[in-house]
C-alpha positions in Angstrom: -41.1 37.3 81.0 -43.2 36.5 77.9 -42.1 33.5 75.8 -41.0 33.9 72.2 -39.9 31.3 69.7 -37.2 33.8 68.8 -35.6 33.4 72.3 -31.8 32.9 72.1 -31.0 33.4 75.8 -28.9 30.2 76.0 -26.0 30.4 73.5 -25.2 26.7 73.4 -28.9 25.8 72.7 -29.3 28.5 70.1 -26.2 27.4 68.2 -27.3 23.8 68.4 -30.7 24.7 66.9 -29.0 26.6 64.1 -27.0 23.4 63.4 -30.1 21.2 63.5 -32.0 23.6 61.2 -29.2 23.3 58.7 -29.3 19.5 58.8 -33.1 19.3 58.8 -34.5 22.4 57.0 -38.0 21.1 57.3 -37.9 20.8 61.1 -39.3 23.5 63.5 -35.8 23.7 65.1 -36.8 26.7 67.3 -37.9 27.1 70.9 -41.2 25.2 71.3 -44.4 27.0 72.6 -46.7 25.4 75.1 -49.9 23.7 73.9 -53.3 24.3 75.4 -55.0 27.3 76.9 -53.0 29.4 79.4 -54.6 29.3 82.8 -55.9 25.7 82.4 -56.3 23.8 85.7 -53.9 21.1 84.7 -50.3 21.8 83.6 -48.0 19.0 82.3 -44.3 19.8 82.5 -41.8 17.7 80.5 -38.0 17.9 80.2 -37.3 19.4 76.8 -38.3 19.0 73.1 -37.1 15.7 71.5 -35.0 15.8 68.3 -37.5 14.1 66.1 -40.6 15.0 68.3 -41.4 18.5 69.3 -38.2 19.9 67.7 -39.6 18.6 64.4 -43.3 19.3 64.7 -43.2 22.4 66.9 -45.7 20.9 69.4 -44.8 19.5 72.8 -44.6 15.7 72.8 -45.8 15.4 69.2 -43.7 13.0 67.1 -41.8 10.9 69.6 -42.6 7.8 71.6 -43.3 9.7 74.8 -46.1 11.6 73.2 -48.0 8.4 72.3 -48.4 7.4 75.9 -49.0 11.0 77.1 -51.7 11.9 74.6 -53.4 8.5 74.8 -53.6 8.8 78.6 -54.9 12.4 78.4 -57.5 11.3 76.0 -58.6 8.4 78.2 -59.3 10.8 81.1 -61.0 13.5 79.1 -58.1 16.0 78.8 -57.8 15.7 75.0 -60.3 15.2 72.3 -58.0 12.7 70.4 -55.4 10.2 71.4 -53.1 10.5 68.3 -50.7 13.4 68.3 -49.8 13.0 64.6 -51.9 13.1 61.4 -51.6 10.6 58.6 -48.7 12.6 57.1 -46.7 12.4 60.3 -47.2 16.1 61.1 -48.8 17.6 64.3 -52.5 16.7 64.4 -54.3 20.0 63.9 -57.5 18.4 65.0 -56.2 17.4 68.5 -57.3 19.9 71.2 -56.7 19.8 74.9 -59.5 20.2 77.4 -58.6 22.0 80.7 -54.9 21.0 80.1 -51.7 22.7 79.0 -48.4 21.1 78.1 -45.0 22.7 78.4 -41.3 21.8 79.1 -38.8 22.8 81.7 -36.5 23.8 78.8 -38.1 25.0 75.6 -35.2 24.2 73.3 -33.8 20.9 72.1 -30.6 20.2 74.1 -27.6 18.2 72.8 -28.0 14.5 74.0 -31.3 15.6 75.5 -29.3 16.9 78.5 -29.8 20.6 79.4 -27.2 22.2 81.6 -28.2 23.6 85.0 -27.7 27.2 83.8 -30.0 26.6 80.8 -32.7 25.3 83.1 -32.4 28.4 85.2 -32.5 30.8 82.2 -35.6 29.1 80.9 -37.3 28.9 84.3 -39.0 32.3 84.2 -41.2 31.0 81.4 -42.3 28.2 83.7 -42.9 30.8 86.5 -45.2 32.6 84.1 -47.1 29.3 83.4 -47.5 28.6 87.1 -48.6 32.1 87.9 -51.9 31.8 85.9 -52.7 28.2 87.1 -55.9 28.5 89.1 -56.0 27.7 92.8 -56.8 24.0 93.3 -55.1 23.1 90.0 -52.6 20.4 89.3 -49.1 20.2 87.9 -47.7 16.9 86.5 -43.9 16.8 86.5 -42.5 14.2 84.2 -39.2 13.3 85.8 -36.9 14.8 88.4 -35.7 17.7 86.2 -39.2 18.9 85.6 -40.1 18.4 89.2 -37.1 20.5 90.4 -37.9 23.1 87.7 -41.4 23.6 89.1 -40.0 24.0 92.6 -37.4 26.5 91.3 -40.1 28.5 89.6 -42.0 28.7 92.9 -38.8 29.5 94.8 -39.1 26.3 96.9 -36.1 24.2 98.0 -35.8 20.7 96.4 -35.4 19.3 99.9 -39.0 20.3 100.8 -40.6 18.0 98.2 -38.6 15.0 97.0 -39.4 13.5 93.6 -41.0 10.1 93.7 -43.2 8.4 91.1 -46.8 8.7 92.2 -46.1 11.3 94.9 -48.3 14.3 95.5 -47.0 17.5 96.9 -49.4 20.3 98.1 -47.7 23.6 97.2 -48.1 27.0 98.9 -50.0 28.5 95.9 -52.9 26.1 96.4 -51.8 23.8 93.6 -50.8 20.2 93.9 -47.7 18.8 92.2 -48.0 15.2 91.0 -44.9 13.2 90.0 -44.4 10.6 87.4 -41.4 9.0 85.8 -41.0 10.5 82.3 -43.0 8.6 79.7 -39.9 8.1 77.5 -39.2 5.0 75.4 -36.4 4.0 77.7 -38.5 4.1 80.8 -41.3 2.1 79.2 -39.1 -0.4 77.5 -37.2 -1.1 80.8 -40.6 -1.3 82.6 -39.6 1.4 85.0 -42.8 3.0 83.9 -45.8 0.9 82.6 -49.0 2.2 81.0 -51.0 1.3 84.1 -48.5 3.1 86.3 -48.8 6.3 84.2 -52.5 6.1 83.8 -52.8 5.8 87.6 -51.2 9.2 88.0 -53.4 10.8 85.4 -56.4 9.2 87.1 -55.3 10.8 90.4 -55.1 14.2 88.8 -58.6 13.8 87.2 -60.0 12.8 90.6 -58.2 15.8 92.2 -59.7 18.1 89.7 -63.2 16.6 90.3 -63.9 14.5 87.2 
């Protein structure tokens, strides 16, 4: 199933985006496309667009706190040409380009209270299936949090019980890809020290080593 920013498969999310667009007419306020070349060896899977992040800029992880840590870490290990996801005007940085990496979300639309419902995750899952289908053998998937982790397993028709989420865990998958887990790089997780910069960078370093550089 090919993704479109005109997708309205989830009525609750579509209606919520209509409301947000009315309140913030300068926001993207549509389903958010993936960033980076399809078929890259490294796929990052987040939860969903943030209200003032991807929902505003139209780019995954661009504009919120989580994006600062994500893009800085990707840049440090050579997966991005720049570390700053925003330009001087606060818009998505058009000069930022990913190298061998693609970023997407388990749910492509902003959910109320940042909490997608199980049925919405299922309806959006075919888009993730499509992303995983073109991932080269030997590639890597980074799941940011339990929901993203479970969405990857769902897309591959694997039971959650077969690969339990744990920060820093690595799961060899039947399609020749390795699933890497990390706590989500959200402001809450970093402020509470559940996730530190060294902890997150260690996961990215493991992925870089897995991919051979």
